[in-house]
C-alpha positions as CSV (number, residue, x, y, z in Angstrom):
1,M,122.3,-48.6,-103.7
2,K,123.3,-49.0,-107.0
3,E,123.3,-52.4,-109.5
4,S,127.0,-52.5,-109.3
5,I,129.6,-52.5,-106.2
6,S,133.3,-51.7,-106.1
7,L,134.8,-52.2,-103.2
8,V,137.9,-50.3,-102.1
9,G,140.7,-50.2,-99.8
10,M,144.0,-51.3,-98.5
11,A,146.1,-54.3,-99.6
12,G,145.1,-56.9,-97.1
13,A,141.5,-55.5,-96.4
14,G,139.7,-58.4,-98.4
15,K,138.6,-56.8,-101.5
16,S,139.3,-59.7,-104.0
17,S,138.0,-62.6,-101.0
18,I,134.9,-60.8,-100.1
19,G,134.3,-59.3,-103.6
20,K,134.2,-62.9,-105.1
21,Q,131.8,-63.8,-102.0
22,L,129.6,-61.2,-102.7
23,A,129.2,-62.1,-106.5
24,D,128.8,-65.3,-105.8
25,H,125.9,-64.9,-103.3
26,L,124.3,-62.2,-105.6
27,G,124.6,-64.0,-108.9
28,F,126.9,-61.0,-110.0
29,S,130.0,-60.9,-112.0
30,F,133.2,-60.9,-109.9
31,I,136.1,-58.2,-111.7
32,D,139.5,-57.5,-109.8
33,S,141.2,-55.1,-111.6
34,D,144.8,-56.4,-110.4
35,L,144.2,-59.2,-112.3
36,L,143.2,-57.6,-115.3
37,I,146.5,-55.7,-115.4
38,E,148.6,-58.9,-114.3
39,T,146.5,-60.6,-117.5
40,E,147.1,-58.0,-120.0
41,Y,150.8,-57.8,-119.0
42,Q,151.6,-60.9,-118.4
43,E,152.9,-60.2,-115.4
44,S,152.8,-60.1,-111.4
45,L,151.8,-56.6,-110.6
46,Q,154.4,-55.7,-108.4
47,Q,156.7,-56.7,-111.9
48,V,154.4,-54.0,-113.8
49,L,155.0,-51.6,-111.4
50,D,158.8,-52.0,-111.5
51,R,159.8,-52.3,-115.1
52,S,156.9,-49.3,-115.5
53,G,157.3,-46.9,-112.8
54,K,154.9,-45.5,-110.3
55,E,153.5,-42.9,-112.3
56,N,152.6,-45.3,-115.6
57,F,151.6,-47.2,-113.4
58,L,148.7,-45.5,-112.2
59,K,147.6,-44.5,-116.0
60,I,148.2,-48.7,-116.2
61,E,145.4,-48.8,-113.4
62,E,143.2,-46.5,-114.2
63,K,143.5,-47.5,-118.1
64,A,142.2,-51.0,-116.4
65,L,139.4,-49.5,-114.2
66,M,137.8,-47.2,-116.7
67,S,137.4,-50.5,-119.1
68,I,135.4,-51.9,-117.0
69,E,131.6,-52.4,-118.5
70,F,129.2,-52.7,-115.2
71,N,126.5,-54.8,-115.3
72,N,125.7,-56.3,-112.1
73,T,129.2,-56.6,-111.2
74,I,131.4,-56.3,-108.0
75,L,134.9,-55.2,-108.9
76,A,137.7,-55.4,-106.4
77,T,139.8,-52.2,-106.9
78,G,143.6,-52.4,-106.5
79,G,144.3,-50.3,-103.5
80,S,146.1,-47.4,-105.4
81,A,142.6,-46.8,-107.4
82,I,141.7,-44.2,-105.4
83,F,144.7,-42.1,-106.6
84,S,142.9,-41.6,-109.7
85,E,139.9,-39.2,-109.6
86,L,139.4,-39.9,-112.9
87,A,139.0,-43.3,-112.5
88,M,137.1,-43.3,-109.1
89,D,134.4,-40.8,-111.2
90,Y,133.5,-43.4,-113.7
91,I,133.4,-45.9,-110.8
92,S,131.0,-43.7,-109.1
93,S,128.8,-43.5,-111.9
94,R,127.9,-47.2,-112.4
95,S,128.7,-48.3,-108.9
96,S,128.0,-48.2,-105.4
97,I,131.4,-48.0,-103.1
98,I,131.8,-49.8,-100.3
99,F,134.9,-49.2,-98.5
100,I,136.1,-52.4,-96.4
101,E,138.0,-50.7,-93.7
102,A,140.4,-53.1,-92.0
103,P,142.8,-51.6,-88.7
104,Y,146.6,-51.2,-89.7
105,N,147.4,-53.9,-87.5
106,K,145.0,-56.2,-89.7
107,I,146.4,-54.9,-93.2
108,V,150.0,-56.0,-91.6
109,E,148.8,-59.3,-90.6
110,R,147.6,-60.5,-93.4
111,V,150.2,-59.0,-96.1
112,S,153.3,-60.4,-95.4
113,N,155.4,-58.8,-97.9
114,F,154.4,-55.0,-99.2
115,S,157.4,-54.8,-101.8
116,E,156.1,-58.3,-103.4
117,R,152.0,-56.7,-103.8
118,G,152.6,-53.9,-106.7
119,F,151.9,-51.5,-103.8
120,L,152.5,-47.8,-104.3
121,K,153.8,-45.5,-102.1
122,R,156.4,-43.0,-101.9
123,S,160.3,-43.7,-101.0
124,D,159.6,-41.8,-98.1
125,Q,156.7,-43.2,-96.5
126,T,156.0,-45.9,-94.5
127,I,153.6,-48.1,-94.7
128,Q,151.7,-47.1,-91.7
129,E,152.4,-43.6,-93.3
130,A,150.7,-44.5,-96.6
131,F,147.8,-46.3,-94.7
132,V,147.1,-43.3,-93.1
133,E,146.8,-41.4,-96.6
134,R,144.8,-43.7,-97.9
135,Q,142.2,-43.6,-95.2
136,F,140.9,-40.4,-96.3
137,L,140.8,-40.9,-99.8
138,Y,139.0,-43.9,-99.5
139,K,136.4,-42.5,-96.8
140,H,136.3,-39.3,-99.9
141,F,135.1,-41.7,-102.5
142,A,133.0,-44.2,-100.6
143,D,129.4,-44.1,-100.5
144,F,129.8,-46.6,-97.9
145,E,132.1,-48.1,-95.3
146,V,131.8,-51.8,-94.1
147,V,134.6,-52.9,-91.1
148,N,136.7,-56.3,-91.7
149,D,138.5,-56.4,-88.6
150,A,137.2,-60.1,-87.4
151,S,136.0,-62.9,-89.8
152,Q,135.4,-62.7,-93.6
153,E,131.7,-63.9,-93.2
154,K,131.3,-61.5,-91.1
155,C,132.6,-58.7,-93.2
156,L,130.1,-60.3,-95.7
157,K,127.2,-60.2,-93.9
158,N,127.4,-56.9,-92.8
159,I,127.8,-56.0,-96.5
160,L,124.8,-58.0,-97.3
161,D,122.9,-56.7,-94.6
162,L,123.9,-52.8,-95.8
163,I,122.6,-53.7,-99.5
164,H,119.1,-55.0,-98.2
165,Q,118.6,-51.7,-95.9
166,K,119.5,-49.5,-98.9
167,L,117.0,-51.5,-101.7
């Protein structure tokens, strides 16, 4: 296990919420790449996506991810981070990647409106189709997988157990 951890997964998987708790528990810094973009552009993620378009948004996200200096850091990536192999290689070389996997039904329960989340998908693609497509990529880049289908506390405990097993 590397000294920094990056969390990948769908919108609604719990990356930011669990990431903050994990950082607090470990005494690490916490970075949310979506918030980096929102802060730089002084707009919501959805506004940046709407104004920039999908291709430019992916470049913006890639640049934000590659600007991160890892030093005992917990990174919550944006759900579309996995579309940049360059950014994922950068993250992977500097942190262990944990895929927070949540079942589709939990994702749609937790995210009331994907059209306001800065969620990237093809125009001909449903949320469920995007979910299925991304599962493969999250698993491809992940060093470890932890399921978040119950409480955040249980998921956090499972991540901490994983960290202690791999130390």
